[in-house]
N, C-alpha and C positions, 0 to 999 in steps of 0.2 A: 823161615829162610832169611828175609828182612829183618828179625830182631837179631841174627848171628850175623850180619853182615855189617849193620850200624855199628854196633860196638866196636867192632874190628878194625873196620874204615877209620873210626877216631883214633884207635891203638897206634894204625899204621902213621896216620896224619899227623900224632905227638910224636910220632920216630922221626919223620922227615920232616917234621918243622916245628921243632918245641918251642915253648912258648915261655919267653927271656923275660925277666925281670926290668923294669922299663927305668930302673935308676942303674943295673950295676952290669946286667945282659944276662946274671944268672939265670941257668934252667928253673922255671917254674915248675912244680909238681900239680898243684891244686888249681882246677879254674876257677876264674871269677876274679883271680886276683891280678893285680899291676906290679904289685911289689915284692919282693923276697924278705925272708925274714928278719934281715939285718936291715935291709931298705924303708922298710914299712915303718918303724918307728922315728927315723929319723925324718921321713916325710910327711909323717901326722906332726912330729914338733914343727918343722917350718910352717905347715897348714894352719896351725895354732896359734902362733905367733900374730898378737893382735897390730891392726895397722888402723891408718887414720882412715877413715869411712867416703873420703872424698877426694885425695890423692893420691891411697894405698902405700904411701911412707910407713914402712915400719915405724913403731913407737916402742916406749918400752912398758914395763910393767904398771906404772902409775895411770890411773884412770883418766881418760882425757875428756871435759865438758861434750856430751854428744860423738864420743868418740873422733874427733876434729880436730886435726893438730894446729896449731900456733898460725904457720902460715895461711892454713883453707879460711881460718876463722878469721884472717885480714882482709879476702877478697880475692884470694889467689888460687883458687879451688879449681881444676881444668874441667871439672864433672860437678853434676847435683849430686852426685852417688857411684860408689865404685866396689868392685867386686872383684879381687884379685884371689888365685889362687895361693901366692906364696912370693917371697920375696927372690929374687935374682941369684941364688946362690944354691949351693952344697948339690947334691943329684938334682935339685928342680933345673937349675940351670945346665946342666949336664943334659939331660932331657930335652928342653928348649933347644939349646942348641944342637943336639945331633940332628931333630928333625928339620928345624929352620935352617941351618947349613950345611949339614952332611947328607942329606938327602934317605933320612929314617923317617919314611912315611908312615913304617908300622905302628909308631908312636902315637899317630893322630889319635887312634879310638883312646887310650888315654887322656890325652890332654884333654878331649873333649868330656869326658867323664868326670875329670877333677874341675873343670871349671864349670859343667853343669850343675856338680856337688855345689859348689863354692856360691853360685848363685842361686840357686836354692835355697838360701840362708837370706837374703838381700830382703828389705823389708819394701822395698821400693818394684820388685818384681810382678805384682801384679796389675800396676799402674803403666808397664810396658806396651806399647802398640805395636814396634816394630824393632827388629833387630839391623842393625846395619856393620858393615867392615870399614876397618882404617884404610882405602884405595890407595893404591900404589899406580904411580902415572904408567900410561900403555906400554913405555915404549922399554920399561923394568920390568914389566908383567909380561912381555914376548920372551925375555929370556929365563924367564920360571917356569916351574912344571907347577906344581901344587902352590898354592898363596894359602900360607897358615893363615891369615884372619879372615878369609872368606870361610874356609874350610870349619871354623870355629866358629863362626856366625851363623853357618845352615846346620852345623850341630845345636847351638843354641836355639833355634826355632824347632827343631824336630825334638829338643828336650822341655821345651817350657811351651811352645804354641804358637808365640806370637811369629808373626811369618818374617825370613830373612828380605828385606827390599833395601835393592842400593839406593839410597836417597842422597848420596853423593859420592862425589867424583872428584878426580885428582887432576887440573887441567894445568898444573906445571911440574917438571922434573926438579932436578937439585941434588944433592948427593945423598946419603943415606944420613940420618941422624946421628948414628954410633960412631960418624967418621968427624964430626964437628966439634970442637975443644971448648966451648962453652956452652951455658944455657942460655945467651944472648944471642950466639949464632944460630943454636936449634930454633929461637922462635923465628927471627928472621927467616930462614930456610924454610919454614912451614904458611909464612905469613901470605895469604895470597894465593896459595897453592890448591885450593878446593872449591868446589862451586857446588851447587844442589842440582841433582840431577833434572832434568827438564822432564816437567810433568809431576814430579814428586808432591804429593799435599801434605802439608807438614802443621796447617794451623792447629794448635791446642795439642801436638800429639806429643807422646814420652817416647823416645830413642835409646836403645841402649847399642852404643858404639864397641864392637867388639874390637880389640888386638891383641897381638901376643906378648909383647913387652912394651912396658912405659918408663921413660927413665926420669925427664924433667917435668911430663907431661905435657910440655908445648904442640906436640900433633893433637891429644886428646883437647886442648884446649881451644886451638885453630878449628876443628871441625865442630865443637861446641859451637863456637863462636858464630860459624857460617850458618848451621840448621837451626841457632835460636834467630837468626836476623831472617830465617825464611818463616818462622812463624813458631817451632817447634816450641812446645811450654818446658818442655826438662830432659836432658839430655845426660844419661848416665852411661857408667862404661863398663866392661867386663874383662879382663885382661888376664894372661897365664900369669904375670910374672910384674916385679915393679924392681928396677934396679935401682938402685944408687948411685948418686954424684958422686965424684970426686976430681 
């Protein structure tokens, strides 16, 4: 009887709550897929696009020395290494925005799977001692339900092993980074905004900081500065998307 009920229950669940494409909301038929036949190739192309391995900026087809862009080679890198899923455009932009701004929390599983897969290709993954997420100020946290960066960090810990330890906290509020008009304003907005969590032990540690979107890299750079000042040896990052600056 159990063997009959279980497939029936799955069929009824599929009828009542059909799985939808993470890119366009079309109904999916095959279990285990996140994107429909139309969206899957577009997503694969976005993920395959080369990028700088320290800031996540998309690069052209020309091979860069050590896969690092000119700005990062000049000492402007916001991290010691970064893993990003894709540029913040097309259907990937739509997915991230649907979760972050429109309450589509059902898309979290797709976001976690995509980031975990991308992080799995990072040469520095086996160096990581802990994952942490870019924190938000408590005043903003109280107004939110799900906090994407935290959920992603916990997902990376579950997928790859090192624990999620919140070794950094936000001690000063301010406007959202995306509300500011210039890279200089973004740098000023986060300067002095973070501190190491009391009791955090960072001497010689390698920390991977997880966030949803990075644009100028100002936030990642400031978190990296704070962690390294407290003794961290290396600070890497894993992000869903790298947005272009214009």
